[in-house]
C-alpha positions as CSV (number, residue, x, y, z in Angstrom):
1,X,0.0,0.0,0.0
2,X,1.1,3.6,-0.7
3,X,1.6,5.7,2.5
4,X,1.5,9.4,2.4
5,X,4.2,11.2,4.3
6,X,2.6,13.8,6.2
7,X,4.1,15.8,9.0
8,X,3.2,14.8,12.5
9,X,0.1,16.6,13.5
10,X,1.4,17.1,16.8
11,X,4.7,18.8,15.7
12,X,4.0,21.6,18.2
13,X,4.9,19.4,21.0
14,X,8.5,19.5,19.9
15,X,8.5,23.2,20.0
16,X,7.0,23.2,23.5
17,X,10.0,24.8,25.1
18,X,9.6,27.9,22.9
19,X,5.8,28.1,23.2
20,X,4.5,30.7,25.7
21,X,0.8,30.9,26.4
22,X,-1.0,34.0,26.3
23,X,-3.7,32.8,28.7
24,X,-3.1,33.7,32.3
25,X,-4.5,31.4,34.9
26,X,-7.0,32.8,37.4
27,X,-5.7,34.4,40.5
28,X,-5.5,32.1,43.7
29,X,-8.2,32.8,46.2
30,X,-7.0,34.2,49.4
31,X,-7.2,32.2,52.5
32,X,-10.0,33.3,54.7
33,X,-9.6,34.6,58.4
34,X,-10.7,31.3,59.7
35,X,-8.3,29.4,57.6
36,X,-5.3,31.6,58.6
37,X,-6.2,31.1,62.3
38,X,-6.4,27.4,61.8
39,X,-3.2,27.2,60.0
40,X,-1.5,29.3,62.7
41,X,-3.0,27.0,65.5
42,X,-1.6,24.0,63.8
43,X,1.7,25.5,63.3
44,X,1.9,26.6,67.0
45,X,0.8,23.1,68.1
46,X,3.4,21.4,66.1
47,X,6.3,23.8,67.2
48,X,5.2,23.5,70.8
49,X,5.2,19.8,70.6
50,X,8.7,19.8,69.3
51,X,9.8,22.2,71.9
52,X,8.2,20.2,74.7
53,X,10.0,17.1,73.4
54,X,13.2,18.9,73.6
55,X,12.5,20.3,77.0
56,X,11.6,16.8,78.5
57,X,13.9,14.7,76.2
58,X,17.3,16.5,76.8
59,X,17.5,15.9,80.5
60,X,16.4,12.4,80.1
61,X,19.4,11.8,77.8
62,X,21.9,13.3,80.0
63,X,23.9,11.0,82.2
64,X,23.2,11.1,85.8
65,X,26.4,12.3,87.8
66,X,25.2,10.9,91.1
67,X,24.9,7.4,89.6
68,X,28.5,7.7,88.1
69,X,29.7,8.8,91.6
70,X,28.2,5.8,93.2
71,X,30.0,3.5,90.8
72,X,33.3,5.3,91.4
73,X,32.7,5.1,95.3
74,X,32.0,1.4,95.2
75,X,35.0,0.7,93.2
76,X,37.2,2.8,95.7
77,X,35.6,0.9,98.6
78,X,36.7,-2.6,97.0
79,X,40.5,-1.5,96.9
């Protein structure tokens, strides 16, 4: 069968990097006051939780000096 050689009808796809649309998207809707307050409360809750975890976690990770003193005293008593 005889085939006709036609240019690809989607040749514009190859030129997509040079194509610029003259249609602008609609502007984004501004967040309402209630949405802003809700987002702020969620942010404060997350930051407060992280700060609380640090506040309670750091002392728990530190080595207790009284325990290490007892170990040294018991070793000294054996000698």
